[in-house]
NUVEX-553321 format. One line per field, with one value per atom (N, C-alpha, C): atom name; x, y, z. Coordinates in Angstrom, 2 decimals, m for minus. Atoms other than C-alpha are relative to their C-alpha. Example, Ala and Ser with C-alpha at 12.3 -4.5 7.8 and 13.67 -1.06 7.14 Angstrom:
2
a <- c(N CA C N CA C)
px <- c(0.89 12.30 0.90 m0.82 13.67 m0.77)
py <- c(m1.19 m4.50 1.20 m1.19 m1.06 1.09)
pz <- c(0.00 7.80 0.00 m0.06 7.14 0.73)
REM end
This chain:
190
a <- c(N CA C N CA C N CA C N CA C N CA C N CA C N CA C N CA C N CA C N CA C N CA C N CA C N CA C N CA C N CA C N CA C N CA C N CA C N CA C N CA C N CA C N CA C N CA C N CA C N CA C N CA C N CA C N CA C N CA C N CA C N CA C N CA C N CA C N CA C N CA C N CA C N CA C N CA C N CA C N CA C N CA C N CA C N CA C N CA C N CA C N CA C N CA C N CA C N CA C N CA C N CA C N CA C N CA C N CA C N CA C N CA C N CA C N CA C N CA C N CA C N CA C N CA C N CA C N CA C N CA C N CA C N CA C N CA C N CA C N CA C N CA C N CA C N CA C N CA C N CA C N CA C N CA C N CA C N CA C N CA C N CA C N CA C N CA C N CA C N CA C N CA C N CA C N CA C N CA C N CA C N CA C N CA C N CA C N CA C N CA C N CA C N CA C N CA C N CA C N CA C N CA C N CA C N CA C N CA C N CA C N CA C N CA C N CA C N CA C N CA C N CA C N CA C N CA C N CA C N CA C N CA C N CA C N CA C N CA C N CA C N CA C N CA C N CA C N CA C N CA C N CA C N CA C N CA C N CA C N CA C N CA C N CA C N CA C N CA C N CA C N CA C N CA C N CA C N CA C N CA C N CA C N CA C N CA C N CA C N CA C N CA C N CA C N CA C N CA C N CA C N CA C N CA C N CA C N CA C N CA C N CA C N CA C N CA C N CA C N CA C N CA C N CA C N CA C N CA C N CA C N CA C N CA C N CA C N CA C N CA C N CA C N CA C N CA C N CA C N CA C N CA C N CA C N CA C N CA C N CA C N CA C N CA C N CA C N CA C N CA C N CA C N CA C N CA C N CA C N CA C)
px <- c(0.66 0.06 0.77 m0.62 1.18 0.14 m0.31 2.30 m1.28 1.11 m0.69 m1.45 0.99 m3.18 0.35 m0.28 m1.48 m0.52 0.25 m1.99 m1.66 1.46 m5.73 m0.56 0.47 m6.18 0.09 0.01 m4.81 m0.60 1.10 m6.95 m1.04 1.45 m10.04 m0.11 0.35 m9.30 0.17 m0.33 m7.98 m1.55 1.24 m11.51 m0.62 0.93 m13.19 0.00 m0.22 m11.75 m0.43 0.56 m12.43 m1.43 1.37 m15.84 m0.94 0.79 m16.93 0.33 m0.32 m15.38 m1.05 0.76 m17.35 m1.47 1.56 m20.72 m0.58 0.31 m20.45 m0.40 0.02 m20.99 m0.94 1.38 m24.53 0.10 0.04 m24.05 1.05 m0.55 m21.33 m0.35 0.29 m22.12 1.35 m1.19 m19.61 m0.05 0.06 m20.42 0.99 m0.68 m18.92 1.37 m1.60 m15.84 0.84 m0.43 m15.32 0.76 m0.53 m15.32 0.78 m1.09 m13.22 1.21 m1.27 m10.79 0.76 m0.31 m10.66 0.54 m0.26 m10.87 m1.44 1.04 m12.74 m0.97 1.06 m16.00 0.49 m0.56 m14.37 1.25 m1.29 m11.25 m0.80 0.57 m13.73 m0.07 0.33 m14.71 1.37 m1.73 m10.94 0.62 m0.68 m9.35 m0.81 1.17 m12.44 m0.77 1.16 m14.32 m0.97 1.16 m15.96 m0.99 1.03 m17.50 0.38 m0.06 m18.25 0.23 m0.58 m17.79 1.39 m1.56 m14.34 0.83 m0.85 m13.27 m0.32 m0.21 m14.71 0.47 m0.98 m13.11 1.34 m1.01 m10.01 0.31 m0.21 m10.30 m0.09 m0.09 m11.27 1.31 m1.12 m8.44 1.41 m1.18 m6.06 0.15 0.38 m7.57 0.68 m0.29 m7.03 1.64 m1.14 m3.56 0.87 m0.51 m2.78 0.10 0.22 m3.99 0.92 m0.99 m1.97 1.21 m1.30 1.08 0.16 m0.35 0.45 m0.03 m0.22 m0.32 1.26 m1.36 2.86 1.09 m1.18 5.01 m0.10 0.13 3.62 0.25 m0.10 3.93 1.56 m1.61 7.83 0.46 m0.55 8.15 m0.69 0.70 5.81 0.89 m0.76 7.50 m0.86 1.01 4.37 m1.39 0.99 1.40 m1.21 0.68 m0.42 0.30 m0.37 1.53 m0.28 0.57 0.67 m1.61 1.52 m3.08 m0.25 0.33 m2.94 0.83 m0.54 m0.80 m0.87 0.73 m3.20 m1.40 1.24 m6.29 0.16 m0.10 m4.51 0.31 m0.36 m3.62 m1.54 1.20 m7.22 m1.08 1.32 m9.22 0.59 m0.57 m6.87 m0.44 0.16 m7.57 m1.57 1.56 m11.35 m0.04 0.27 m11.42 0.45 m0.29 m9.47 m0.74 1.08 m12.10 m1.38 1.06 m14.61 m1.12 0.89 m16.09 m0.58 0.47 m16.92 0.77 m0.77 m14.33 0.26 m0.20 m13.90 0.82 m0.73 m12.38 m0.09 0.34 m11.94 m0.66 0.54 m13.43 m1.80 1.06 m16.21 m1.29 0.94 m18.59 m0.56 0.39 m18.53 m0.61 0.25 m18.41 m1.60 1.44 m21.73 m0.96 1.02 m23.47 m0.12 0.25 m22.40 0.16 m0.47 m21.58 m0.94 1.17 m24.94 m0.47 0.86 m25.79 1.05 m0.96 m22.29 1.39 m0.95 m20.18 1.54 m1.63 m17.07 0.65 m0.54 m16.95 0.22 m0.25 m17.65 1.34 m0.99 m14.70 1.38 m0.93 m12.50 0.37 m0.12 m13.47 0.48 m0.36 m12.98 1.46 m1.42 m9.33 0.74 m0.74 m8.31 m0.38 m0.14 m9.71 1.03 m1.06 m7.74 1.23 m1.48 m4.47 0.24 m0.23 m5.04 m0.06 m0.23 m5.79 1.31 m1.50 m2.69 1.02 m1.02 m0.72 0.19 0.12 m1.86 0.33 m0.08 m1.57 1.42 m1.41 2.18 0.64 m0.80 3.20 m0.76 m0.02 1.56 0.84 m1.06 3.44 1.50 m1.35 6.50 0.25 0.04 5.68 m0.20 m0.05 5.46 m1.22 1.11 1.80 0.32 0.03 1.20 m0.81 0.59 m0.04 m1.88 1.58 m3.87 m0.59 0.31 m3.96 0.15 m0.24 m2.59 m1.07 0.89 m5.09 m1.36 1.42 m8.27 0.03 m0.11 m6.84 0.14 0.13 m5.97 m1.38 1.18 m9.44 m0.85 0.91 m10.94 0.66 m0.69 m8.25 m0.94 0.70 m9.81 m0.98 1.25 m13.26 m0.10 m0.20 m12.33 0.26 m0.46 m10.78 m1.01 1.07 m13.48 m1.09 1.19 m16.14 0.08 m0.03 m14.88 0.09 0.40 m14.57 m1.30 1.50 m17.93 m0.65 0.80 m19.23 0.48 m0.24 m17.07 m0.49 0.79 m18.00 m1.33 1.60 m21.82 m0.11 0.18 m21.31 0.68 m0.79 m18.97 0.93 m0.98 m16.46 0.64 m0.98 m13.76 0.04 0.05 m14.96 0.14 m0.01 m15.52 1.49 m1.49 m11.82 0.78 m1.05 m10.34 m0.62 0.61 m12.91 0.51 m0.65 m11.48 1.40 m1.62 m7.95 0.04 m0.22 m8.66 m0.62 0.52 m10.76 1.41 m0.98 m7.60 1.21 m0.98 m5.40 m0.27 0.52 m7.57 0.26 m0.04 m7.82 1.68 m1.22 m4.07 0.69 m0.22 m3.66 1.18 m1.05 m1.74 m0.42)
py <- c(m1.39 0.22 0.90 m1.31 3.44 0.76 m0.78 5.83 0.90 m0.75 8.10 m0.80 1.01 5.00 m0.22 0.20 4.42 0.69 m1.01 7.65 0.24 0.16 7.63 m1.02 1.36 4.12 0.53 m0.47 5.61 0.96 m1.26 8.89 m0.69 0.53 6.92 m1.01 0.73 4.61 0.55 m0.88 7.32 0.80 m0.63 9.30 m1.23 1.16 6.00 m0.27 0.11 5.47 1.07 m1.14 8.94 0.09 m0.13 8.96 m1.08 1.11 5.48 0.26 0.01 5.97 1.14 m1.03 9.27 m0.53 0.44 8.02 m1.21 1.68 4.07 m0.23 0.64 1.90 0.74 m0.72 3.11 1.10 m1.67 6.58 0.47 m0.56 6.76 m0.48 0.17 7.10 0.05 0.10 6.42 1.36 m1.25 10.02 0.73 m0.66 11.42 m0.48 0.76 8.87 0.61 m0.23 10.05 1.55 m1.43 13.73 0.27 m0.49 13.62 m0.63 0.63 11.45 0.48 m0.54 13.72 m0.66 1.30 10.84 0.06 m0.09 10.72 m1.66 1.16 8.08 m1.32 1.36 5.49 m0.62 0.80 5.06 m0.61 0.58 3.86 m1.30 1.26 0.91 m0.91 0.30 0.73 m0.71 0.92 0.13 m0.73 0.69 m1.25 m0.70 1.20 m4.01 m0.37 0.57 m5.20 1.30 m1.04 m1.80 0.49 m0.34 m0.24 m0.99 1.05 m3.47 m0.25 0.09 m3.87 1.09 m1.26 m0.29 0.00 m0.39 m0.18 m0.96 0.58 m3.42 0.24 m0.50 m2.14 1.25 m1.27 1.03 m0.44 0.63 m1.00 m0.39 0.76 m3.07 0.91 m1.07 m0.11 0.43 m0.51 1.52 m1.03 0.90 m1.58 m0.33 0.09 m2.04 1.15 m1.24 1.70 m0.33 m0.14 1.21 m1.30 1.15 m2.52 0.70 m0.73 m0.66 0.94 m1.11 2.15 m0.85 0.60 m0.46 m0.59 0.64 m2.41 1.16 m0.87 0.73 0.83 m0.55 2.08 m1.19 0.78 m1.16 m0.37 0.35 m1.26 1.25 m1.26 2.32 m0.13 m0.34 1.80 m0.76 0.43 0.99 m1.37 0.86 m1.48 m0.13 0.00 m2.87 1.21 m0.93 m0.42 1.46 m1.49 2.81 m0.58 m0.11 1.06 0.16 m0.45 1.06 1.48 m1.40 4.67 0.62 m0.49 5.50 m0.33 0.25 3.82 0.84 m0.68 5.49 1.85 m1.21 8.86 0.14 m0.20 8.36 0.21 0.13 7.15 1.00 m1.03 9.58 1.77 m1.02 12.32 0.34 0.24 11.59 0.28 m0.25 11.80 1.02 m1.58 15.06 0.61 m0.74 16.44 0.30 m0.07 15.65 0.51 m0.36 16.97 m1.03 1.31 13.45 m0.74 0.65 12.71 m1.47 0.94 10.05 m0.75 0.78 7.21 m1.15 1.04 3.70 0.05 0.15 3.35 m1.35 1.08 0.12 m0.36 0.34 0.13 0.50 m0.40 2.07 m0.92 0.97 m0.28 m1.37 1.25 m3.35 m0.15 0.00 m2.39 0.03 m0.28 m1.51 m1.31 1.12 m4.77 m1.33 0.97 m7.46 m1.37 1.12 m9.43 m0.13 m0.11 m8.57 m0.26 m0.05 m8.35 m0.76 0.82 m11.30 0.67 m0.28 m10.13 1.22 m1.04 m6.68 m0.57 0.60 m8.40 m0.84 0.95 m10.51 0.96 m1.01 m7.57 0.65 m0.60 m6.01 m0.87 0.90 m9.17 m0.27 0.45 m9.52 1.11 m1.05 m5.85 m0.17 0.31 m6.78 m1.03 0.93 m9.74 0.26 m0.65 m8.02 0.30 m0.66 m5.70 m0.69 0.96 m8.24 m0.68 0.93 m10.16 0.87 m0.92 m7.04 0.17 m0.26 m6.57 m1.29 1.40 m10.27 m0.35 0.21 m10.34 1.12 m0.70 m7.28 m0.67 0.20 m8.98 m1.58 0.97 m12.24 0.41 m0.79 m9.89 0.27 m0.44 m8.69 m1.34 1.05 m12.28 m0.94 0.67 m13.39 m1.05 1.44 m17.07 0.52 m0.39 m17.06 m0.17 m0.04 m18.30 1.23 m1.42 m15.28 0.90 m1.02 m12.96 0.43 m0.02 m13.79 0.48 m0.47 m13.43 1.49 m1.56 m10.06 0.84 m0.91 m8.69 0.34 m0.12 m9.44 1.13 m0.93 m7.54 1.40 m1.29 m4.71 0.72 m0.38 m4.34 0.47 m0.30 m4.43 1.31 m1.33 m1.64 1.21 m1.25 0.71 0.28 m0.10 0.10 0.51 m0.34 0.45 1.48 m1.79 4.13 0.46 m0.76 5.23 0.07 0.01 4.32 1.07 m0.75 5.93 1.20 m1.23 8.94 0.71 m0.37 9.52 0.19 m0.18 9.23 0.83 m1.00 11.45 1.21 m1.34 14.10 0.13 m0.60 13.83 m1.16 0.88 12.07 m0.80 0.72 11.14 m1.41 1.56 7.39 m0.61 0.50 7.15 0.13 m0.25 8.66 m1.37 1.08 5.99 m1.47 1.19 3.17 0.01 m0.21 4.25 m0.59 0.29 3.82 m1.70 1.43 0.21 m0.68 0.71 m0.79 m0.14 m0.11 m0.16 m1.02 0.92 m2.09 m1.23 1.29 m5.01 m0.60 0.70 m5.23 m0.11 0.11 m4.86 1.08 m1.32 m1.65 1.01)
pz <- c(0.05 m0.09 0.09 0.46 m1.27 1.83 m1.35 1.69 0.41 0.08 0.91 0.34 m0.51 1.21 1.73 m1.24 4.61 1.13 m0.73 5.77 m0.01 0.12 4.62 0.97 m0.66 6.29 1.45 m1.40 9.59 0.62 m0.41 9.79 m0.26 0.13 9.10 1.44 m1.43 12.23 0.80 m1.15 14.23 0.17 m0.01 13.34 0.65 m0.71 14.18 1.56 m1.38 17.37 0.89 m0.76 18.53 0.11 m0.08 17.60 0.41 m0.46 18.49 1.76 m1.43 21.91 0.46 m0.34 22.28 m0.24 0.30 20.80 m0.27 m0.13 20.69 m1.26 1.23 17.92 m0.80 0.74 16.77 m0.29 0.22 17.37 m1.20 1.14 14.70 m1.14 1.27 11.30 m0.73 0.61 8.39 m0.76 0.34 7.12 0.77 m0.83 10.18 0.02 0.00 10.16 m1.05 1.83 6.16 0.55 m0.08 7.55 0.92 m0.63 10.60 m0.42 0.43 8.91 m1.26 1.10 5.73 m0.84 1.01 3.34 m0.95 1.02 m0.04 0.59 m0.42 0.44 m0.32 0.56 m1.89 0.89 m0.54 0.14 1.40 m1.38 3.52 m0.52 0.16 1.59 m0.86 0.58 m0.41 1.39 m1.49 3.22 0.54 m1.17 4.93 m0.86 0.95 2.49 0.80 m1.11 5.51 0.44 m0.25 6.05 1.63 m1.38 9.60 0.93 m0.74 11.10 m0.02 0.09 9.89 0.68 m0.48 10.68 1.52 m1.31 14.07 0.64 m0.74 14.99 0.06 0.07 13.86 0.79 m1.26 15.96 1.22 m1.43 19.03 0.29 0.10 18.55 0.09 m0.54 18.23 1.17 m1.30 21.31 0.79 m0.56 22.82 0.49 0.24 21.93 0.61 m0.22 22.87 1.64 m1.63 26.69 0.54 m0.59 26.92 0.09 m0.03 25.76 1.30 m1.04 28.33 1.52 m1.19 31.26 0.13 0.21 30.51 0.29 m0.63 30.67 0.82 m1.45 33.55 1.03 m0.88 35.19 0.14 m0.26 34.22 0.75 m0.69 35.84 1.55 m1.48 39.13 0.87 m1.21 42.09 0.83 m0.47 43.12 m0.70 1.12 41.65 0.45 0.00 43.58 m0.41 0.91 42.18 m1.10 1.29 39.06 m0.29 m0.03 39.73 m0.02 0.43 40.45 m1.01 1.46 37.44 m1.15 1.13 35.18 0.34 m0.30 37.11 m0.54 0.40 36.75 m1.41 1.46 32.92 m0.86 0.66 32.15 0.45 m0.61 34.26 m0.26 0.78 32.95 m1.49 1.37 29.62 m0.18 m0.04 30.36 0.45 m0.63 32.50 m1.18 1.28 29.45 m1.25 1.21 26.89 0.36 m0.58 29.13 0.60 m0.35 29.98 m1.08 1.05 26.30 m0.07 0.09 26.78 1.22 m1.43 29.42 m0.38 0.24 28.74 m1.63 1.50 24.76 m0.26 0.43 24.93 0.77 m0.46 27.37 m0.61 0.90 25.35 m0.87 0.95 22.56 0.71 m0.77 24.88 0.77 m0.54 26.63 m0.76 1.06 23.66 m1.09 0.84 21.49 0.37 m0.60 23.98 m0.42 m0.04 23.60 m1.53 1.59 19.59 m0.97 0.93 17.87 0.34 m0.39 18.11 m0.24 0.41 16.18 0.81 m0.35 17.85 1.83 m1.57 21.36 0.11 m0.39 20.66 0.04 m0.14 20.03 1.48 m1.54 23.25 0.95 m0.85 25.15 m0.13 0.23 23.83 0.43 m0.32 24.48 1.48 m1.57 28.32 0.35 m0.46 28.46 m0.02 m0.01 27.47 0.92 m1.35 30.08 1.15 m1.45 32.92 m0.16 0.10 31.62 0.32 m0.33 31.98 1.50 m1.56 35.55 0.71 m0.20 36.12 0.24 0.21 34.89 1.30 m0.94 37.25 1.64 m1.28 40.31 m0.09 0.10 39.55 0.39 m0.20 39.26 1.46 m1.38 42.66 0.97 m0.95 44.13 0.13 m0.27 44.01 m1.06 0.99 42.50 m0.94 1.37 38.90 0.40 m0.16 39.94 1.03 m0.94 42.78 m0.87 0.87 40.42 m1.02 0.75 38.01 0.27 m0.99 40.43 0.20 m0.85 41.96 m1.44 1.18 38.14 m0.60 0.23 37.25 0.88 m1.11 40.46 m0.05 0.50 39.60 m1.13 1.37 36.02 0.50 m0.53 37.21 0.72 m0.99 39.88 m1.07 0.47 37.45 m1.10 0.99 34.53 0.44 m0.64 36.90 0.66 m0.20 38.13 m1.04 1.41 34.87 m0.62 0.90 33.63 1.06 m1.10 37.13 m0.27 m0.09 36.91 m1.42 1.21 33.02 0.19 m0.50 34.39 0.47 m0.94 36.92 m0.38 0.27 35.47 1.17 m1.23 38.39 0.05 m1.09 39.92 0.78 m0.93 42.73 0.12 0.23 41.89 m0.50 0.08 40.76 1.25 m1.37 43.93 0.96 m0.88 45.76 m0.36 0.85 43.29 0.45 m0.18 44.14 1.30 m1.46 48.07 0.05 m0.06 47.54 m0.83 0.57 45.27 0.95 m1.23 48.30 0.89 m1.02 50.68 m0.73 0.54 48.15 m0.15 m0.19 47.95 1.14 m1.74 51.60 0.33 m0.25 51.57 0.89)
REM end
């Protein structure tokens, strides 16, 4: 694919990432993606022959990879799992607050919307969450937790983070994030 084609494709994915996170899968129209991606209409189906489903799946997967890389990077820098959870909450809550609560978790909006009705997108969301959970579990194992315990604890921590972001976005307040931070410390025995 030529460089110009790669740039157009990337712009469409970036536009879809933003719009789908803010408005959801069903609330995002292809005309809006084309306009935000500054692309000609024909390029959408050229780059995404599977249409909106393919574009949304690639956008959600890209968002999932971005957060996975963030968690893993923060895990390398954090002094403890507690510090990692705080850093993840800071990063995602800061992003949400900077967007005026129009954004939260880049996966949750789609996951809640399509989990029961759209198998392909549900799987992309599940894969993203699985990766994040593995990243947390890997850090817990590195901190000395047995693998089975680490996996259960990672699931609980991820649920705490995701729930806090959903509540914070809904309430347009960071209070749920602060409460989650304290709950994570209790869960971790800190």
